[in-house]
C-alpha angles and dihedrals in degrees: 000000000000110000092194097061114106126233108245089237095060116108093245092052090044091054092049090050090057093068096099096045089047091052091050094050090046090054091048091050091050092048091048091048091051090049091046095053100034104054113220089199087080108092113254095007091126101018120249141302107261092207091054092043092052101037108018088234125123107241119220090262098047108124091022096117091050090047093052090047089053091048090054086056089048091242101139094170092057090044091055090047090053095050121344092204096058098073096054090038091055091048091052090049092051092050091045090051092050090051090048091053092049093049092047091049089054091051097254115141100190125133118283101234124014120190125188119226093259093053091047092051090047092052092048092049091048093050091047091050090047091051094049093044095050089053096054127083093245092050097041090114085075092057115106113277 
């Protein structure tokens, strides 16, 4: 038995285990900074949505860059107007990241988010319904502002 190996619950091992979550949050901070300083509200600043260009339909993510930009300015109302799904999605991602950090600190190497088949089908049905609704006249309030 190696007496120099560290228990995964020691602080040093816990810090080493946080490399992946730290890399993910660093990438998220860089992406948010880019969206904060390069305003996606300016036409053509990030190109175009290929789904919208090909079909004329707003995809479920249309308005997402503008919504994240608005969140970096702490304008939740404008973020919701850009894409109503982004605010709860970002909250879920923050809580999932916190849980990932906690599990890694404890030495657990399981997957970050695990969905069962029923949940996954439910999410896909919800996103499809959202997409269809935001592209109808009675759901146009869900279209990106």
